[in-house]
PQR file with spaces between the fields and no chain letter, atoms N, CA, C, O and H, PARSE charges and radii, in Angstrom:
ATOM       1  N    MET     1       3.393  112.183  100.481 -0.4000 1.5000
ATOM       2  CA   MET     1       3.943  112.086   99.184 -0.0000 2.0000
ATOM       3  C    MET     1       4.237  110.709   98.389  0.5500 1.7000
ATOM       4  O    MET     1       4.656  109.891   99.208 -0.5500 1.4000
ATOM       5  N    GLY     2       4.162  110.086   96.925 -0.4000 1.5000
ATOM       6  CA   GLY     2       4.341  109.614   96.868 -0.0000 2.0000
ATOM       7  C    GLY     2       5.417  109.366   95.764  0.5500 1.7000
ATOM       8  O    GLY     2       5.850  110.379   95.215 -0.5500 1.4000
ATOM       9  H    GLY     2       3.822  110.750   96.260  0.4000 1.0000
ATOM      10  N    GLN     3       6.084  107.714   95.220 -0.4000 1.5000
ATOM      11  CA   GLN     3       7.335  107.997   94.703 -0.0000 2.0000
ATOM      12  C    GLN     3       7.424  108.574   93.856  0.5500 1.7000
ATOM      13  O    GLN     3       6.452  109.329   93.867 -0.5500 1.4000
ATOM      14  H    GLN     3       5.732  106.891   95.666  0.4000 1.0000
ATOM      15  N    VAL     4       8.315  108.854   92.577 -0.4000 1.5000
ATOM      16  CA   VAL     4       7.799  109.555   91.385 -0.0000 2.0000
ATOM      17  C    VAL     4       9.151  108.382   90.931  0.5500 1.7000
ATOM      18  O    VAL     4      10.228  107.928   91.318 -0.5500 1.4000
ATOM      19  H    VAL     4       9.105  108.242   92.568  0.4000 1.0000
ATOM      20  N    GLU     5       8.371  108.343   90.076 -0.4000 1.5000
ATOM      21  CA   GLU     5       9.020  107.031   89.066 -0.0000 2.0000
ATOM      22  C    GLU     5       9.815  108.085   87.817  0.5500 1.7000
ATOM      23  O    GLU     5       9.210  109.050   87.349 -0.5500 1.4000
ATOM      24  H    GLU     5       7.496  108.712   89.762  0.4000 1.0000
ATOM      25  N    ASN     6      11.339  107.697   87.356 -0.4000 1.5000
ATOM      26  CA   ASN     6      12.349  107.892   86.847 -0.0000 2.0000
ATOM      27  C    ASN     6      11.968  107.416   85.495  0.5500 1.7000
ATOM      28  O    ASN     6      12.728  106.465   85.318 -0.5500 1.4000
ATOM      29  H    ASN     6      11.830  106.913   87.737  0.4000 1.0000
ATOM      30  N    ARG     7      10.989  107.574   84.107 -0.4000 1.5000
ATOM      31  CA   ARG     7      11.109  107.031   83.022 -0.0000 2.0000
ATOM      32  C    ARG     7      12.570  107.500   81.887  0.5500 1.7000
ATOM      33  O    ARG     7      12.448  107.618   80.668 -0.5500 1.4000
ATOM      34  H    ARG     7      10.371  108.347   84.251  0.4000 1.0000
ATOM      35  N    ASN     8      13.821  107.696   82.620 -0.4000 1.5000
ATOM      36  CA   ASN     8      14.634  107.797   81.401 -0.0000 2.0000
ATOM      37  C    ASN     8      15.721  107.820   81.502  0.5500 1.7000
ATOM      38  O    ASN     8      16.681  108.484   81.110 -0.5500 1.4000
ATOM      39  H    ASN     8      13.921  107.600   83.610  0.4000 1.0000
ATOM      40  N    ARG     9      15.341  106.373   82.544 -0.4000 1.5000
ATOM      41  CA   ARG     9      16.981  105.661   82.689 -0.0000 2.0000
ATOM      42  C    ARG     9      16.507  103.713   82.489  0.5500 1.7000
ATOM      43  O    ARG     9      15.548  103.088   82.942 -0.5500 1.4000
ATOM      44  H    ARG     9      14.562  105.834   82.862  0.4000 1.0000
ATOM      45  N    GLU    10      17.825  103.212   81.517 -0.4000 1.5000
ATOM      46  CA   GLU    10      16.918  102.046   81.135 -0.0000 2.0000
ATOM      47  C    GLU    10      17.525  101.150   82.172  0.5500 1.7000
ATOM      48  O    GLU    10      18.382  101.382   83.025 -0.5500 1.4000
ATOM      49  H    GLU    10      18.604  103.719   81.149  0.4000 1.0000
ATOM      50  N    PRO    11      16.760   99.912   81.833 -0.5600 1.5000
ATOM      51  CA   PRO    11      16.886   99.138   82.449  0.2800 2.0000
ATOM      52  C    PRO    11      18.252   97.948   82.708  0.5500 1.7000
ATOM      53  O    PRO    11      19.001   97.432   81.878 -0.5500 1.4000
ATOM      54  N    GLU    12      18.202   97.834   83.824 -0.4000 1.5000
ATOM      55  CA   GLU    12      19.676   97.011   83.787 -0.0000 2.0000
ATOM      56  C    GLU    12      20.151   96.194   83.193  0.5500 1.7000
ATOM      57  O    GLU    12      21.249   96.107   82.644 -0.5500 1.4000
ATOM      58  H    GLU    12      17.594   98.253   84.498  0.4000 1.0000
ATOM      59  N    ALA    13      19.219   95.453   83.287 -0.4000 1.5000
ATOM      60  CA   ALA    13      19.458   94.009   82.019 -0.0000 2.0000
ATOM      61  C    ALA    13      19.976   94.726   80.532  0.5500 1.7000
ATOM      62  O    ALA    13      20.917   94.140   79.997 -0.5500 1.4000
ATOM      63  H    ALA    13      18.326   95.523   83.733  0.4000 1.0000
ATOM      64  N    GLU    14      19.438   95.945   79.822 -0.4000 1.5000
ATOM      65  CA   GLU    14      19.796   96.489   78.388 -0.0000 2.0000
ATOM      66  C    GLU    14      21.213   97.068   78.880  0.5500 1.7000
ATOM      67  O    GLU    14      22.064   96.440   78.250 -0.5500 1.4000
ATOM      68  H    GLU    14      18.673   96.421   80.256  0.4000 1.0000
ATOM      69  N    ARG    15      21.582   97.621   79.390 -0.4000 1.5000
ATOM      70  CA   ARG    15      22.781   98.555   80.334 -0.0000 2.0000
ATOM      71  C    ARG    15      23.683   97.262   80.215  0.5500 1.7000
ATOM      72  O    ARG    15      24.343   97.332   79.178 -0.5500 1.4000
ATOM      73  H    ARG    15      20.891   98.131   79.902  0.4000 1.0000
ATOM      74  N    ASP    16      23.867   96.413   80.739 -0.4000 1.5000
ATOM      75  CA   ASP    16      24.319   95.090   81.408 -0.0000 2.0000
ATOM      76  C    ASP    16      24.719   94.002   80.655  0.5500 1.7000
ATOM      77  O    ASP    16      25.719   93.290   80.747 -0.5500 1.4000
ATOM      78  H    ASP    16      23.332   96.356   81.582  0.4000 1.0000
ATOM      79  N    ALA    17      23.452   93.979   79.629 -0.4000 1.5000
ATOM      80  CA   ALA    17      23.927   93.447   77.979 -0.0000 2.0000
ATOM      81  C    ALA    17      24.631   94.204   77.109  0.5500 1.7000
ATOM      82  O    ALA    17      25.345   93.512   76.384 -0.5500 1.4000
ATOM      83  H    ALA    17      22.640   94.557   79.554  0.4000 1.0000
ATOM      84  N    ARG    18      24.724   95.828   76.829 -0.4000 1.5000
ATOM      85  CA   ARG    18      25.378   96.575   76.162 -0.0000 2.0000
ATOM      86  C    ARG    18      26.699   96.076   76.759  0.5500 1.7000
ATOM      87  O    ARG    18      27.445   95.454   76.002 -0.5500 1.4000
ATOM      88  H    ARG    18      24.143   96.390   77.418  0.4000 1.0000
ATOM      89  N    MET    19      27.085   96.283   78.069 -0.4000 1.5000
ATOM      90  CA   MET    19      28.553   96.127   78.476 -0.0000 2.0000
ATOM      91  C    MET    19      29.136   94.872   77.833  0.5500 1.7000
ATOM      92  O    MET    19      30.260   94.627   77.396 -0.5500 1.4000
ATOM      93  H    MET    19      26.479   96.788   78.684  0.4000 1.0000
ATOM      94  N    ALA    20      27.999   94.143   77.916 -0.4000 1.5000
ATOM      95  CA   ALA    20      28.922   92.522   78.142 -0.0000 2.0000
ATOM      96  C    ALA    20      29.322   92.603   77.010  0.5500 1.7000
ATOM      97  O    ALA    20      29.531   91.395   76.895 -0.5500 1.4000
ATOM      98  H    ALA    20      27.085   94.342   78.271  0.4000 1.0000
ATOM      99  N    ALA    21      29.704   93.126   75.758 -0.4000 1.5000
ATOM     100  CA   ALA    21      30.976   93.013   75.047 -0.0000 2.0000
ATOM     101  C    ALA    21      32.546   93.130   75.068  0.5500 1.7000
ATOM     102  O    ALA    21      33.202   92.611   74.165 -0.5500 1.4000
ATOM     103  H    ALA    21      29.534   94.107   75.851  0.4000 1.0000
ATOM     104  N    MET    22      33.016   93.665   75.876 -0.4000 1.5000
ATOM     105  CA   MET    22      34.139   94.220   76.594 -0.0000 2.0000
ATOM     106  C    MET    22      34.608   92.820   76.776  0.5500 1.7000
ATOM     107  O    MET    22      34.208   91.729   77.182 -0.5500 1.4000
ATOM     108  H    MET    22      32.483   94.087   76.610  0.4000 1.0000
ATOM     109  N    LYS    23      35.824   93.490   76.191 -0.4000 1.5000
ATOM     110  CA   LYS    23      36.163   92.167   76.458 -0.0000 2.0000
ATOM     111  C    LYS    23      37.364   91.976   77.610  0.5500 1.7000
ATOM     112  O    LYS    23      37.814   93.071   77.946 -0.5500 1.4000
ATOM     113  H    LYS    23      36.149   94.376   75.861  0.4000 1.0000
ATOM     114  N    PRO    24      37.936   90.938   78.236 -0.5600 1.5000
ATOM     115  CA   PRO    24      38.187   91.309   79.770  0.2800 2.0000
ATOM     116  C    PRO    24      40.072   91.381   78.995  0.5500 1.7000
ATOM     117  O    PRO    24      40.580   91.071   77.918 -0.5500 1.4000
ATOM     118  N    ARG    25      40.421   91.807   79.938 -0.4000 1.5000
ATOM     119  CA   ARG    25      42.427   92.213   79.450 -0.0000 2.0000
ATOM     120  C    ARG    25      42.892   90.994   79.353  0.5500 1.7000
ATOM     121  O    ARG    25      42.029   90.186   79.696 -0.5500 1.4000
ATOM     122  H    ARG    25      40.008   92.059   80.814  0.4000 1.0000
ATOM     123  N    THR    26      44.008   90.441   78.993 -0.4000 1.5000
ATOM     124  CA   THR    26      44.725   89.172   78.009 -0.0000 2.0000
ATOM     125  C    THR    26      45.442   90.104   79.736  0.5500 1.7000
ATOM     126  O    THR    26      45.061   90.937   80.558 -0.5500 1.4000
ATOM     127  H    THR    26      44.709   91.098   78.714  0.4000 1.0000
ATOM     128  N    GLY    27      46.721   89.183   79.430 -0.4000 1.5000
ATOM     129  CA   GLY    27      47.814   89.126   80.857 -0.0000 2.0000
ATOM     130  C    GLY    27      48.880   88.752   79.952  0.5500 1.7000
ATOM     131  O    GLY    27      48.784   88.611   78.733 -0.5500 1.4000
ATOM     132  H    GLY    27      47.031   88.507   78.762  0.4000 1.0000
ATOM     133  N    ASP    28      49.789   88.624   80.596 -0.4000 1.5000
ATOM     134  CA   ASP    28      51.454   87.973   79.963 -0.0000 2.0000
ATOM     135  C    ASP    28      50.885   86.878   79.753  0.5500 1.7000
ATOM     136  O    ASP    28      50.008   86.323   80.415 -0.5500 1.4000
ATOM     137  H    ASP    28      49.866   88.739   81.586  0.4000 1.0000
ATOM     138  N    GLY    29      51.667   86.396   78.311 -0.4000 1.5000
ATOM     139  CA   GLY    29      51.411   84.935   77.789 -0.0000 2.0000
ATOM     140  C    GLY    29      52.608   84.550   76.475  0.5500 1.7000
ATOM     141  O    GLY    29      53.253   85.473   75.979 -0.5500 1.4000
ATOM     142  H    GLY    29      52.380   86.847   77.773  0.4000 1.0000
ATOM     143  N    PRO    30      52.766   83.373   76.091 -0.5600 1.5000
ATOM     144  CA   PRO    30      53.264   83.353   74.797  0.2800 2.0000
ATOM     145  C    PRO    30      52.803   83.819   73.818  0.5500 1.7000
ATOM     146  O    PRO    30      51.722   84.396   73.942 -0.5500 1.4000
ATOM     147  N    LEU    31      53.466   83.750   72.416 -0.4000 1.5000
ATOM     148  CA   LEU    31      53.145   84.583   71.271 -0.0000 2.0000
ATOM     149  C    LEU    31      51.690   83.605   70.702  0.5500 1.7000
ATOM     150  O    LEU    31      51.948   82.662   69.954 -0.5500 1.4000
ATOM     151  H    LEU    31      54.344   83.282   72.315  0.4000 1.0000
ATOM     152  N    GLU    32      50.490   83.812   71.002 -0.4000 1.5000
ATOM     153  CA   GLU    32      49.327   83.160   69.787 -0.0000 2.0000
ATOM     154  C    GLU    32      48.621   83.715   68.950  0.5500 1.7000
ATOM     155  O    GLU    32      48.259   84.877   69.135 -0.5500 1.4000
ATOM     156  H    GLU    32      50.279   84.579   71.609  0.4000 1.0000
ATOM     157  N    VAL    33      48.310   83.110   67.985 -0.4000 1.5000
ATOM     158  CA   VAL    33      47.458   82.691   67.075 -0.0000 2.0000
ATOM     159  C    VAL    33      46.497   81.888   66.712  0.5500 1.7000
ATOM     160  O    VAL    33      46.879   80.763   66.391 -0.5500 1.4000
ATOM     161  H    VAL    33      48.604   82.166   67.835  0.4000 1.0000
ATOM     162  N    THR    34      45.101   82.140   66.641 -0.4000 1.5000
ATOM     163  CA   THR    34      44.359   80.996   66.837 -0.0000 2.0000
ATOM     164  C    THR    34      42.993   82.017   65.754  0.5500 1.7000
ATOM     165  O    THR    34      42.755   83.219   65.636 -0.5500 1.4000
ATOM     166  H    THR    34      44.790   83.055   66.901  0.4000 1.0000
ATOM     167  N    LYS    35      42.411   80.803   65.178 -0.4000 1.5000
ATOM     168  CA   LYS    35      41.345   81.908   64.827 -0.0000 2.0000
ATOM     169  C    LYS    35      39.929   81.268   65.900  0.5500 1.7000
ATOM     170  O    LYS    35      39.674   80.420   66.755 -0.5500 1.4000
ATOM     171  H    LYS    35      42.605   79.826   65.274  0.4000 1.0000
ATOM     172  N    GLU    36      39.298   82.418   65.080 -0.4000 1.5000
ATOM     173  CA   GLU    36      37.985   82.528   66.029 -0.0000 2.0000
ATOM     174  C    GLU    36      37.238   83.150   65.098  0.5500 1.7000
ATOM     175  O    GLU    36      37.534   84.113   64.390 -0.5500 1.4000
ATOM     176  H    GLU    36      39.505   83.107   64.386  0.4000 1.0000
ATOM     177  N    GLY    37      36.060   82.405   65.167 -0.4000 1.5000
ATOM     178  CA   GLY    37      34.877   82.771   64.317 -0.0000 2.0000
ATOM     179  C    GLY    37      35.522   83.116   62.355  0.5500 1.7000
ATOM     180  O    GLY    37      35.963   82.309   61.537 -0.5500 1.4000
ATOM     181  H    GLY    37      35.819   81.623   65.741  0.4000 1.0000
ATOM     182  N    ARG    38      35.345   84.279   62.264 -0.4000 1.5000
ATOM     183  CA   ARG    38      35.774   84.505   60.844 -0.0000 2.0000
ATOM     184  C    ARG    38      36.619   85.164   60.634  0.5500 1.7000
ATOM     185  O    ARG    38      36.712   85.856   59.620 -0.5500 1.4000
ATOM     186  H    ARG    38      34.986   84.935   62.928  0.4000 1.0000
ATOM     187  N    GLY    39      37.628   85.094   61.752 -0.4000 1.5000
ATOM     188  CA   GLY    39      38.515   85.926   61.998 -0.0000 2.0000
ATOM     189  C    GLY    39      40.287   85.328   63.318  0.5500 1.7000
ATOM     190  O    GLY    39      40.485   84.810   64.417 -0.5500 1.4000
ATOM     191  H    GLY    39      37.553   84.532   62.575  0.4000 1.0000
ATOM     192  N    ILE    40      40.836   85.728   62.496 -0.4000 1.5000
ATOM     193  CA   ILE    40      42.027   84.845   63.463 -0.0000 2.0000
ATOM     194  C    ILE    40      42.607   86.164   64.546  0.5500 1.7000
ATOM     195  O    ILE    40      42.632   87.335   64.169 -0.5500 1.4000
ATOM     196  H    ILE    40      40.675   86.149   61.603  0.4000 1.0000
ATOM     197  N    VAL    41      42.992   85.776   65.749 -0.4000 1.5000
ATOM     198  CA   VAL    41      43.528   86.801   66.396 -0.0000 2.0000
ATOM     199  C    VAL    41      44.945   86.655   66.893  0.5500 1.7000
ATOM     200  O    VAL    41      45.393   85.527   66.684 -0.5500 1.4000
ATOM     201  H    VAL    41      42.971   84.824   66.055  0.4000 1.0000
ATOM     202  N    MET    42      45.646   87.359   67.403 -0.4000 1.5000
ATOM     203  CA   MET    42      47.267   86.798   67.534 -0.0000 2.0000
ATOM     204  C    MET    42      47.393   88.082   68.525  0.5500 1.7000
ATOM     205  O    MET    42      47.138   89.279   68.397 -0.5500 1.4000
ATOM     206  H    MET    42      45.282   88.275   67.573  0.4000 1.0000
ATOM     207  N    ARG    43      47.799   87.439   69.357 -0.4000 1.5000
ATOM     208  CA   ARG    43      48.397   88.116   70.615 -0.0000 2.0000
ATOM     209  C    ARG    43      49.895   88.355   70.341  0.5500 1.7000
ATOM     210  O    ARG    43      50.375   87.456   69.651 -0.5500 1.4000
ATOM     211  H    ARG    43      48.006   86.466   69.462  0.4000 1.0000
ATOM     212  N    VAL    44      51.147   89.749   70.849 -0.4000 1.5000
ATOM     213  CA   VAL    44      51.813   89.309   71.222 -0.0000 2.0000
ATOM     214  C    VAL    44      52.136   89.721   72.046  0.5500 1.7000
ATOM     215  O    VAL    44      51.829   90.913   72.044 -0.5500 1.4000
ATOM     216  H    VAL    44      50.758   90.480   71.410  0.4000 1.0000
ATOM     217  N    PRO    45      52.755   89.385   73.067 -0.5600 1.5000
ATOM     218  CA   PRO    45      54.095   89.997   74.216  0.2800 2.0000
ATOM     219  C    PRO    45      54.752   91.147   74.432  0.5500 1.7000
ATOM     220  O    PRO    45      55.716   91.567   73.791 -0.5500 1.4000
ATOM     221  N    LEU    46      54.049   91.804   75.628 -0.4000 1.5000
ATOM     222  CA   LEU    46      54.959   92.686   74.987 -0.0000 2.0000
ATOM     223  C    LEU    46      56.171   93.514   76.392  0.5500 1.7000
ATOM     224  O    LEU    46      55.798   93.897   77.500 -0.5500 1.4000
ATOM     225  H    LEU    46      53.266   91.463   76.149  0.4000 1.0000
ATOM     226  N    GLU    47      57.150   93.555   76.010 -0.4000 1.5000
ATOM     227  CA   GLU    47      57.968   94.190   77.027 -0.0000 2.0000
ATOM     228  C    GLU    47      57.582   94.814   77.614  0.5500 1.7000
ATOM     229  O    GLU    47      57.196   95.803   76.991 -0.5500 1.4000
ATOM     230  H    GLU    47      57.454   93.244   75.110  0.4000 1.0000
ATOM     231  N    GLY    48      57.237   94.923   79.642 -0.4000 1.5000
ATOM     232  CA   GLY    48      56.831   95.459   80.279 -0.0000 2.0000
ATOM     233  C    GLY    48      55.670   94.706   80.924  0.5500 1.7000
ATOM     234  O    GLY    48      55.572   94.807   82.147 -0.5500 1.4000
ATOM     235  H    GLY    48      57.550   94.119   80.148  0.4000 1.0000
ATOM     236  N    GLY    49      54.770   93.958   80.259 -0.4000 1.5000
ATOM     237  CA   GLY    49      53.668   93.484   80.380 -0.0000 2.0000
ATOM     238  C    GLY    49      52.794   93.496   79.875  0.5500 1.7000
ATOM     239  O    GLY    49      52.775   94.613   79.358 -0.5500 1.4000
ATOM     240  H    GLY    49      54.850   93.876   79.265  0.4000 1.0000
ATOM     241  N    GLY    50      51.417   92.697   79.451 -0.4000 1.5000
ATOM     242  CA   GLY    50      50.241   92.417   78.384 -0.0000 2.0000
ATOM     243  C    GLY    50      50.874   91.937   77.676  0.5500 1.7000
ATOM     244  O    GLY    50      51.826   91.165   77.789 -0.5500 1.4000
ATOM     245  H    GLY    50      51.432   91.790   79.871  0.4000 1.0000
ATOM     246  N    ARG    51      50.486   92.276   77.047 -0.4000 1.5000
ATOM     247  CA   ARG    51      49.911   91.601   75.110 -0.0000 2.0000
ATOM     248  C    ARG    51      49.562   92.893   73.942  0.5500 1.7000
ATOM     249  O    ARG    51      48.926   93.876   74.322 -0.5500 1.4000
ATOM     250  H    ARG    51      49.712   92.903   76.955  0.4000 1.0000
ATOM     251  N    LEU    52      49.996   92.787   72.652 -0.4000 1.5000
ATOM     252  CA   LEU    52      49.446   93.521   72.201 -0.0000 2.0000
ATOM     253  C    LEU    52      48.229   92.349   71.407  0.5500 1.7000
ATOM     254  O    LEU    52      48.746   91.318   70.977 -0.5500 1.4000
ATOM     255  H    LEU    52      50.513   91.988   72.343  0.4000 1.0000
ATOM     256  N    VAL    53      46.408   92.517   71.183 -0.4000 1.5000
ATOM     257  CA   VAL    53      46.268   92.292   70.617 -0.0000 2.0000
ATOM     258  C    VAL    53      45.515   91.946   69.746  0.5500 1.7000
ATOM     259  O    VAL    53      44.534   91.548   70.374 -0.5500 1.4000
ATOM     260  H    VAL    53      45.988   93.355   71.532  0.4000 1.0000
ATOM     261  N    VAL    54      45.216   91.773   68.219 -0.4000 1.5000
ATOM     262  CA   VAL    54      44.889   92.255   66.976 -0.0000 2.0000
ATOM     263  C    VAL    54      44.124   91.409   66.156  0.5500 1.7000
ATOM     264  O    VAL    54      44.885   90.482   65.879 -0.5500 1.4000
ATOM     265  H    VAL    54      46.013   92.096   67.708  0.4000 1.0000
ATOM     266  N    GLU    55      42.841   91.180   65.516 -0.4000 1.5000
ATOM     267  CA   GLU    55      42.533   90.735   65.164 -0.0000 2.0000
ATOM     268  C    GLU    55      42.437   90.875   63.437  0.5500 1.7000
ATOM     269  O    GLU    55      42.506   92.003   62.949 -0.5500 1.4000
ATOM     270  H    GLU    55      42.223   91.933   65.741  0.4000 1.0000
ATOM     271  N    LEU    56      42.310   89.936   62.743 -0.4000 1.5000
ATOM     272  CA   LEU    56      43.264   89.440   61.194 -0.0000 2.0000
ATOM     273  C    LEU    56      42.531   88.990   60.855  0.5500 1.7000
ATOM     274  O    LEU    56      41.962   88.051   61.412 -0.5500 1.4000
ATOM     275  H    LEU    56      42.254   89.020   63.140  0.4000 1.0000
ATOM     276  N    SER    57      42.062   89.800   59.111 -0.4000 1.5000
ATOM     277  CA   SER    57      41.172   88.697   57.955 -0.0000 2.0000
ATOM     278  C    SER    57      42.492   87.382   58.171  0.5500 1.7000
ATOM     279  O    SER    57      43.442   87.003   58.856 -0.5500 1.4000
ATOM     280  H    SER    57      42.525   90.563   58.659  0.4000 1.0000
ATOM     281  N    ALA    58      41.754   87.151   57.149 -0.4000 1.5000
ATOM     282  CA   ALA    58      42.701   85.889   56.029 -0.0000 2.0000
ATOM     283  C    ALA    58      43.583   86.482   55.450  0.5500 1.7000
ATOM     284  O    ALA    58      44.774   86.193   55.568 -0.5500 1.4000
ATOM     285  H    ALA    58      40.982   87.460   56.592  0.4000 1.0000
ATOM     286  N    ASP    59      42.987   87.709   54.498 -0.4000 1.5000
ATOM     287  CA   ASP    59      44.000   88.649   53.609 -0.0000 2.0000
ATOM     288  C    ASP    59      45.085   89.078   54.322  0.5500 1.7000
ATOM     289  O    ASP    59      46.225   89.082   53.858 -0.5500 1.4000
ATOM     290  H    ASP    59      42.020   87.945   54.402  0.4000 1.0000
ATOM     291  N    GLU    60      44.723   89.530   55.700 -0.4000 1.5000
ATOM     292  CA   GLU    60      45.702   90.239   56.092 -0.0000 2.0000
ATOM     293  C    GLU    60      46.569   89.331   57.177  0.5500 1.7000
ATOM     294  O    GLU    60      47.624   89.852   57.537 -0.5500 1.4000
ATOM     295  H    GLU    60      43.797   89.527   56.077  0.4000 1.0000
ATOM     296  N    ALA    61      46.370   88.527   57.527 -0.4000 1.5000
ATOM     297  CA   ALA    61      47.294   87.359   57.970 -0.0000 2.0000
ATOM     298  C    ALA    61      48.358   86.988   56.799  0.5500 1.7000
ATOM     299  O    ALA    61      49.583   86.897   56.866 -0.5500 1.4000
ATOM     300  H    ALA    61      45.512   88.104   57.235  0.4000 1.0000
ATOM     301  N    SER    62      47.744   86.861   56.039 -0.4000 1.5000
ATOM     302  CA   SER    62      48.841   86.053   54.541 -0.0000 2.0000
ATOM     303  C    SER    62      49.340   87.172   54.067  0.5500 1.7000
ATOM     304  O    SER    62      50.211   86.778   53.291 -0.5500 1.4000
ATOM     305  H    SER    62      46.748   86.935   55.985  0.4000 1.0000
ATOM     306  N    ALA    63      49.334   88.781   54.038 -0.4000 1.5000
ATOM     307  CA   ALA    63      50.292   89.168   53.603 -0.0000 2.0000
ATOM     308  C    ALA    63      50.861   89.918   54.819  0.5500 1.7000
ATOM     309  O    ALA    63      51.416   90.984   54.551 -0.5500 1.4000
ATOM     310  H    ALA    63      48.627   89.101   54.669  0.4000 1.0000
ATOM     311  N    LEU    64      50.817   89.524   56.186 -0.4000 1.5000
ATOM     312  CA   LEU    64      52.078   90.019   57.669 -0.0000 2.0000
ATOM     313  C    LEU    64      52.455   88.408   57.084  0.5500 1.7000
ATOM     314  O    LEU    64      53.601   88.526   56.649 -0.5500 1.4000
ATOM     315  H    LEU    64      50.366   88.659   56.404  0.4000 1.0000
ATOM     316  N    GLY    65      52.124   87.336   56.933 -0.4000 1.5000
ATOM     317  CA   GLY    65      53.520   86.555   56.825 -0.0000 2.0000
ATOM     318  C    GLY    65      54.478   86.618   55.928  0.5500 1.7000
ATOM     319  O    GLY    65      55.658   86.454   56.235 -0.5500 1.4000
ATOM     320  H    GLY    65      51.194   87.240   57.286  0.4000 1.0000
ATOM     321  N    ASP    66      54.072   86.866   54.711 -0.4000 1.5000
ATOM     322  CA   ASP    66      54.419   87.487   53.634 -0.0000 2.0000
ATOM     323  C    ASP    66      55.571   88.243   53.957  0.5500 1.7000
ATOM     324  O    ASP    66      56.758   87.949   53.819 -0.5500 1.4000
ATOM     325  H    ASP    66      53.113   86.999   54.461  0.4000 1.0000
ATOM     326  N    ALA    67      54.905   89.516   54.520 -0.4000 1.5000
ATOM     327  CA   ALA    67      55.683   90.910   54.513 -0.0000 2.0000
ATOM     328  C    ALA    67      57.348   89.966   55.869  0.5500 1.7000
ATOM     329  O    ALA    67      58.546   89.739   55.699 -0.5500 1.4000
ATOM     330  H    ALA    67      53.941   89.755   54.632  0.4000 1.0000
ATOM     331  N    LEU    68      56.528   89.787   56.831 -0.4000 1.5000
ATOM     332  CA   LEU    68      57.812   88.887   57.856 -0.0000 2.0000
ATOM     333  C    LEU    68      58.581   88.047   57.257  0.5500 1.7000
ATOM     334  O    LEU    68      59.773   88.197   57.525 -0.5500 1.4000
ATOM     335  H    LEU    68      55.555   89.971   56.969  0.4000 1.0000
ATOM     336  N    LYS    69      58.379   87.389   56.692 -0.4000 1.5000
ATOM     337  CA   LYS    69      58.954   86.082   55.558 -0.0000 2.0000
ATOM     338  C    LYS    69      60.082   86.554   54.918  0.5500 1.7000
ATOM     339  O    LYS    69      61.146   85.937   54.958 -0.5500 1.4000
ATOM     340  H    LYS    69      57.411   87.267   56.475  0.4000 1.0000
ATOM     341  N    ASN    70      59.869   88.098   54.050 -0.4000 1.5000
ATOM     342  CA   ASN    70      60.761   89.162   53.150 -0.0000 2.0000
ATOM     343  C    ASN    70      61.269   89.646   54.345  0.5500 1.7000
ATOM     344  O    ASN    70      61.635   90.791   54.076 -0.5500 1.4000
ATOM     345  H    ASN    70      59.004   88.600   54.018  0.4000 1.0000
ATOM     346  N    VAL    71      61.576   89.347   55.907 -0.4000 1.5000
ATOM     347  CA   VAL    71      62.393   90.591   56.581 -0.0000 2.0000
ATOM     348  C    VAL    71      63.644   89.348   57.041  0.5500 1.7000
ATOM     349  O    VAL    71      64.859   89.543   57.006 -0.5500 1.4000
ATOM     350  H    VAL    71      61.279   88.417   56.126  0.4000 1.0000
ATOM     351  N    VAL    72      63.114   88.365   57.363 -0.4000 1.5000
ATOM     352  CA   VAL    72      63.681   87.187   57.814 -0.0000 2.0000
ATOM     353  C    VAL    72      65.042   86.696   56.965  0.5500 1.7000
ATOM     354  O    VAL    72      66.265   86.558   56.994 -0.5500 1.4000
ATOM     355  H    VAL    72      62.127   88.207   57.391  0.4000 1.0000
ATOM     356  N    SER    73      63.737   86.540   56.137 -0.4000 1.5000
ATOM     357  CA   SER    73      65.568   85.496   54.793 -0.0000 2.0000
ATOM     358  C    SER    73      66.009   86.548   54.312  0.5500 1.7000
ATOM     359  O    SER    73      66.970   86.520   53.544 -0.5500 1.4000
ATOM     360  H    SER    73      62.744   86.653   56.114  0.4000 1.0000
């Protein structure tokens, strides 16, 4: 008997390339804000471990800064 070819399966290289977009889980660490590409990434440490990671536009970051200044001052 000959082998049956499964034509519905996608090649592994295509499947792996699609999965490569997943980001690794971030560990604990200090509050960080960095510019990455066209966005601003903020990493906020959480009680109980881990960090909240938020990507913001420049306008959103400015609005967040203004809102925080109003609360703190």
